[in-house]
C-alpha positions as CSV (number, residue, x, y, z in Angstrom):
1,M,-4.5,20.5,2.7
2,T,-5.9,17.4,4.5
3,R,-4.6,14.0,3.7
4,A,-5.5,10.4,4.8
5,L,-3.2,7.5,5.2
6,I,-4.7,4.2,4.2
7,V,-2.9,1.0,5.4
8,A,-3.7,-2.6,4.6
9,L,-1.9,-5.2,6.8
10,S,-1.6,-8.9,6.3
11,H,-0.3,-10.7,9.4
12,R,0.3,-14.0,7.6
13,P,4.0,-14.7,7.3
14,G,5.4,-16.3,4.2
15,L,3.1,-14.6,1.6
16,A,4.5,-13.8,-1.8
17,V,5.5,-10.3,-2.7
18,A,2.5,-8.2,-3.7
19,D,1.8,-7.4,-7.4
20,T,3.3,-3.9,-7.8
21,A,0.9,-3.1,-10.7
22,V,-1.6,-2.0,-8.0
23,L,0.7,0.8,-7.0
24,A,0.5,2.4,-10.5
25,E,-3.3,2.0,-10.4
26,L,-3.5,3.7,-7.0
27,T,-1.4,6.6,-8.4
28,S,-3.6,6.9,-11.4
29,L,-6.6,7.1,-9.1
30,G,-5.1,10.1,-7.3
31,A,-2.9,8.7,-4.5
32,V,-0.2,11.3,-3.6
33,S,2.1,8.5,-2.5
34,C,1.9,4.7,-2.1
35,G,4.1,1.7,-1.4
36,T,4.4,-1.8,-0.2
37,D,6.8,-3.9,1.8
38,T,7.1,-7.5,3.0
39,A,8.6,-8.7,6.3
40,K,8.7,-11.9,8.3
41,D,5.5,-11.0,10.0
42,G,3.4,-10.3,6.9
43,R,2.8,-7.7,4.2
44,R,1.9,-4.0,4.3
45,M,0.5,-1.8,1.6
46,W,-0.2,1.9,2.1
47,A,-1.5,5.0,0.2
48,V,-1.7,8.7,1.0
49,I,-4.7,10.5,-0.6
50,D,-5.9,14.1,-0.6
51,L,-9.3,14.6,1.0
């Protein structure tokens, strides 16, 4: 099975925590796994999808 990792990065510090409702939507669209985190240097969101 082939999978792809999609990552969105924001390098703007001080952003509010992402709306986690998007994670449920990604899962309903077929993402195998997804998540988000926030650090001092910005925010990251990722999803793993089957190809």
